[in-house]
Every structure is written in C-alpha cells, then in structure tokens.
C-alpha positions in Angstrom: 15.8 -78.4 -113.4 13.5 -80.5 -111.7 14.5 -80.4 -107.9 12.3 -78.9 -105.3 13.5 -78.5 -101.6 13.1 -81.4 -99.4 10.2 -79.8 -97.5 8.2 -79.1 -100.5 8.4 -82.6 -101.5 7.0 -83.9 -98.4 4.5 -81.5 -99.0 3.6 -82.7 -102.0 3.8 -86.3 -101.0 0.3 -87.6 -99.9 -1.8 -84.9 -101.6 -5.2 -86.2 -103.1 -6.8 -84.4 -106.2 -9.8 -86.2 -108.4 -9.0 -86.8 -112.0 -11.3 -86.1 -115.0 -12.2 -89.8 -114.9 -13.9 -89.1 -111.7 -11.2 -91.0 -109.5 -9.6 -90.4 -106.4 -5.6 -90.4 -106.7 -3.0 -89.7 -104.3 0.7 -89.1 -104.7 2.7 -92.4 -102.8 5.6 -91.2 -104.1 7.8 -87.9 -105.0 11.0 -87.7 -106.7 10.8 -84.7 -108.6 8.1 -83.0 -110.4 8.6 -85.2 -113.8 8.8 -88.2 -111.7 6.1 -89.4 -109.2 4.1 -92.6 -108.7 0.1 -91.9 -107.9 -2.2 -94.3 -106.6 -5.6 -94.5 -107.8 -7.8 -94.6 -104.0 -10.9 -96.1 -105.8 -9.4 -99.3 -107.8 -5.8 -99.1 -105.6 -4.7 -99.0 -108.8 -1.0 -97.6 -109.6 0.9 -95.5 -112.2 4.2 -94.8 -112.0 6.9 -92.0 -113.5 4.2 -89.7 -114.0 4.2 -85.5 -113.9 2.9 -83.2 -110.9 1.6 -80.6 -113.0 -1.0 -83.3 -114.8 -1.6 -84.7 -111.6 -2.7 -80.9 -110.2 -4.7 -80.4 -113.5 -6.6 -84.2 -113.0 -5.3 -85.5 -116.5 -3.4 -88.2 -115.1 -5.3 -91.3 -116.2 -5.6 -94.8 -114.5 -4.8 -96.6 -117.5 -5.9 -99.8 -115.6 -9.6 -99.1 -116.8 -10.8 -99.3 -120.2 -9.3 -96.5 -122.2 -8.6 -96.9 -125.4 -12.0 -97.2 -126.9 -13.5 -97.9 -124.2 -12.6 -101.4 -124.0 -8.6 -101.4 -124.1 -6.8 -101.3 -120.8 -3.1 -100.3 -121.3 -1.9 -100.6 -117.5 1.7 -100.0 -117.1 3.0 -101.0 -120.1 5.3 -98.6 -122.0 3.7 -97.5 -125.9 6.4 -95.5 -126.7 9.9 -96.3 -127.4 12.7 -93.5 -128.3 9.6 -90.9 -129.0 8.0 -93.8 -131.2 4.5 -95.3 -130.8 5.8 -99.3 -130.3 3.9 -101.6 -132.9 2.3 -103.6 -130.2 0.3 -101.1 -129.0 -0.2 -99.2 -133.0 -1.5 -102.7 -133.9 -3.8 -103.3 -130.6 -4.9 -100.0 -131.1 -5.7 -100.6 -134.5 -7.7 -104.0 -133.8 -9.7 -101.9 -131.0 -10.5 -99.2 -133.1 -11.8 -101.7 -136.2 -14.2 -103.5 -133.5 -15.3 -100.2 -131.5 -14.9 -96.6 -133.2 -18.1 -95.6 -134.0 -16.6 -93.8 -137.0 -14.8 -96.9 -138.6 -17.8 -98.8 -137.9 -20.0 -96.5 -139.9 -17.4 -96.6 -142.6 -16.3 -100.2 -142.8 -20.0 -101.8 -141.5 -18.5 -105.6 -142.0 -16.7 -105.1 -138.6 -20.5 -104.4 -136.5 -20.1 -107.9 -136.1 -16.1 -108.3 -135.0 -14.9 -108.0 -131.2 -11.8 -108.7 -129.3 -11.6 -111.4 -127.0 -11.8 -110.2 -123.5 -7.9 -111.4 -122.6 -6.6 -109.0 -126.0 -8.5 -106.1 -123.6 -5.1 -106.1 -122.3 -2.4 -104.2 -124.1 -0.1 -106.7 -121.7 -1.5 -110.0 -123.0 -1.5 -108.8 -126.6 2.2 -107.4 -126.2 3.3 -111.1 -125.1 1.3 -112.9 -128.0 2.7 -109.9 -130.9 6.5 -110.8 -129.5 6.2 -114.4 -129.7 4.5 -114.3 -133.4 5.2 -111.0 -135.1 7.7 -111.7 -138.1 8.6 -109.1 -141.3 8.8 -109.7 -145.0 11.0 -107.6 -146.3 10.4 -104.2 -146.3 6.3 -105.1 -146.4 3.9 -104.0 -144.2 2.1 -106.8 -141.8 -1.3 -107.3 -141.7 -3.2 -108.8 -138.6 -5.8 -111.1 -139.6 -8.3 -112.9 -137.8 -10.2 -114.9 -140.6 -7.5 -116.8 -143.0 -7.1 -119.5 -140.0 -10.9 -119.6 -139.7 -12.9 -118.6 -142.8 -15.6 -115.9 -141.5 -13.9 -115.9 -138.0 -15.2 -112.6 -136.5 -13.2 -112.9 -133.3 -9.9 -111.6 -132.6 -8.3 -113.4 -130.5 -4.6 -115.7 -129.5 -5.9 -118.8 -131.1 -7.9 -117.0 -134.3 -5.1 -114.2 -135.8 -2.0 -114.3 -137.5 0.5 -112.0 -138.8 0.4 -111.8 -143.1 2.0 -109.2 -145.5 -0.5 -106.8 -146.8 -0.2 -108.2 -150.5 -1.3 -111.4 -149.4 -4.4 -109.9 -147.1 -5.5 -107.9 -150.0 -6.1 -111.2 -151.9 -8.9 -111.9 -149.8 -10.7 -108.6 -149.6 -14.2 -108.5 -151.2 -16.1 -105.9 -153.1 -19.5 -107.2 -152.6 -21.6 -104.2 -153.8 -19.6 -103.7 -157.1 -20.0 -107.6 -158.0 -24.0 -107.4 -157.6 -26.1 -110.6 -157.2 -23.6 -112.6 -159.0 -21.3 -115.4 -156.9 -17.4 -114.0 -156.3 -15.2 -113.6 -159.2 -18.2 -113.4 -162.2 -20.2 -111.0 -163.9 -22.6 -110.7 -166.6 -21.3 -109.4 -170.3 -25.0 -107.7 -171.8 -23.3 -107.5 -175.0 -22.5 -111.2 -175.3 -25.0 -112.9 -173.1 -22.7 -114.7 -171.0 -21.0 -114.9 -167.7 -17.6 -114.4 -167.6 -15.2 -115.3 -165.2 -12.4 -113.0 -163.7 -9.7 -113.0 -160.5 -7.9 -110.6 -159.1 -4.1 -110.7 -158.9 -1.6 -108.9 -157.4 -0.3 -105.9 -159.7 3.7 -106.1 -159.6 3.7 -102.7 -161.4 1.5 -101.2 -158.6 2.5 -101.8 -154.9 -0.3 -103.3 -153.0 -2.8 -103.6 -156.0 -4.7 -105.9 -157.2 -5.4 -106.2 -161.3 -8.3 -108.7 -162.5 -7.2 -111.2 -164.8 -9.8 -113.0 -167.4 -10.4 -116.4 -166.9 -12.9 -117.4 -169.6 -16.5 -117.0 -171.0 -19.1 -119.3 -169.5 -23.3 -120.1 -169.9 -24.3 -120.0 -166.3 -23.0 -118.4 -163.6 -22.3 -120.9 -161.8 -20.0 -122.4 -164.3 -17.9 -119.2 -164.4 -18.0 -119.6 -160.6 -16.4 -122.9 -160.9 -13.4 -121.4 -163.0 -13.1 -118.7 -160.8 -12.8 -120.8 -157.4 -10.2 -123.2 -159.2 -8.2 -120.5 -160.6 -8.2 -118.3 -157.7 -7.2 -121.2 -155.0 -4.4 -122.3 -157.5 -2.9 -118.7 -157.1 -3.6 -118.7 -153.6 -1.4 -121.7 -153.3 1.4 -119.9 -155.9 1.5 -116.7 -153.9 1.6 -119.0 -150.2 4.7 -121.1 -152.0 6.5 -117.5 -153.2 6.3 -116.7 -149.4 7.6 -119.5 -148.4 10.5 -119.8 -150.5 11.7 -116.3 -150.7 11.5 -115.9 -146.5 12.7 -118.5 -143.9 10.5 -116.9 -141.5 7.0 -117.4 -143.1 5.6 -119.0 -140.7 4.2 -122.4 -141.6 0.5 -122.0 -140.1 0.3 -119.1 -142.1 1.4 -121.2 -144.8 -0.8 -124.1 -144.5 -3.9 -122.1 -144.3 -3.5 -120.1 -147.0 -2.6 -123.8 -149.0 -6.1 -125.1 -147.7 -8.3 -122.0 -148.3 -11.1 -122.9 -149.9 -13.3 -120.7 -151.6 -17.0 -121.3 -151.4 -20.3 -119.7 -153.7 -21.0 -118.1 -150.6 -18.1 -116.0 -150.4 
C-alpha cells in the first residue's frame, strides 16, 4: 500500500522544507510514505516514523522544542499506545495545563503561583519518575499531588509530588469564598450568635464528594477552629489507616505525610 519506486524514494530522500514552526527540516531516511525519519536542520533534532504528506505540508513538529503549553518537550517519547493516550502523557500534560494554560489559570487562579521544575518539562524525565511511583487503589482515580508532602508547596517536581487517590485529595480542597473571613472549618450562626465548627468527611453514598459533619457550637472563632483542627487531623489519620490496611501498595511516604499533616488557622 505504501510502496513507491526505488527512484522515487531516492528522489524524496534529502528533500528540505520549512515547517510551521519556521524550522528547516530534511528527510534523512525514507522507508515508505508512512515511515520517514526527519532531521531539523536548525536544531539537529531527529524525529522518527513520520508521514511524508505531513512533511510536505510542513505540519511535522519538532517535539524537542517546547510544544506542550509552551513549556513541555515531548521528544521521541510515545504518547499513544494501542491508539490510547498513555497515562504518563495524560498526567504530564494535565500538570502543565494547570500551570501554564491561560484559560485554566483564569478559572483556577490559585495555580498562578505554581510552576513545574525544569527537569519535568521533559516528558522522558517525568515518565521515568511516573513508572517508579505510580500505583492504583482499586478502581479509584489517582491524582498527582504537590502539597501534601510539603504544605503550601507551589512546585511540581520529583521531590515534592506523590500520587494519591482522588478521595483523599478532595479532603484538602478549600472553598475560601464560601467560608468568608472566619478560620477554616468555622462559620457564624446569626440566630444563635455563636460560632459553628464543622468538618468535611467523605460521602460514602456519592462518589468523590464530601459532606459537612457538625462538631459543636462555640463562643469564639478561635475555640471553634481548635475543635475543627482536632477533628480534621484525627479524620485524616483515619483515612490514612483505612488505605494502608486496605491496599498493600499504598506508599508509606503518603501514609506518613497524611498522619503528620497539621491544620493551621491560616489555611
């Protein structure tokens, strides 16, 4: 289907065009129209197993340049296997999207201070770390987390990130706009003229959601917060123990981070 004459193959070998990135590129190996190797003459980067039609149209991309959200470098890494996007690429691209996509940053401004370490701009480096650290807990969705090991961390890196189940991750999401000016876990009840402490716990009846659980009524926001802090830290330890006992592959580093987690009034 893809065979051409030997003379035509020789004619195409060595052809040079300019791609849409503005780079000169040259065919350095021609097997058939669906399998050519291309060298980018301005960078000397080489991509393999490309299509001749894309080469002629200039749509062949130098993946050794930052093509993913203007920061990520794919290189020659596979991003699909059996027609499906790889998990490595999915998590890597999602991380870059959170940090560097203008649309996402306008929707989730809390990520405006977040960055990816330079080493992880390369998919190959992230993939190596991924394959050493990724695990699953049953059918639960796994999240790449950057601030359980190091609270308030804003850097995605091999030293700061871990994978955790989404059900654990949602325990640490905050709704600053909803709670107003009071400490986390505290709201003022106008009818009682008192401060209410409540903690969010996992909703067993609805997947990946939380439900508020009443703790008590207090005279000051500080008293209410201390009650919340005690209950929240206790509950996080309960969740950590649940996962440690249920899943043999639950990482000890994740378990220890959860057990050591401290709630602060400035959260």
